[in-house]
C-alpha positions, 0 to 999 in steps of 0.5 A, a space after each residue: 475626244 472632240 474635234 471642233 472646226 471654227 470658220 466663217 462659211 462666206 469667206 475665201 477659205 470657206 469652200 476649202 474648209 467645208 471640203 476638208 470637213 466632208 472628207 474628215 467626216 467620212 473618215 471619223 464620222 460626221 457626228 464627231 465634228 462640231 462646227 462653229 461660226 465665230 460670229 455666233 454666240 456659241 462660236 464667240 464663247 468657244 473662240 474666247 475660251 480657247 484664244 482663237 483669233 485666226 480662221 479656219 481653226 481645228 481644235 482637238 480636245 479631250 473629254 475635259 475640254 483640254 486642248 490636245 492639238 490645234 491648227 489655225 489658218 491655212 493650209 489646213 492640217 492633214 486629215 490623218 493628223 486630225 483623225 488621230 485625235 478623234 480616235 485617240 
């Protein structure tokens, strides 16, 4: 399983998202979370592939890249909801 977070750091939601990711990382392990900026090449490829247009976005995928669950915009999801997919 994979958890990917897509957001822009220098925004009004950047600090809230970073705090969320820190807490999530403590629960599931920081190495389990992929963080992308939508304005980078990797971020743009990811957002186009998964049709993400609203940030922040948290996407849980299986080993084949199929989306299991995604959350976009604020409010951010509950950490327990996201960690379920990391440990599934």
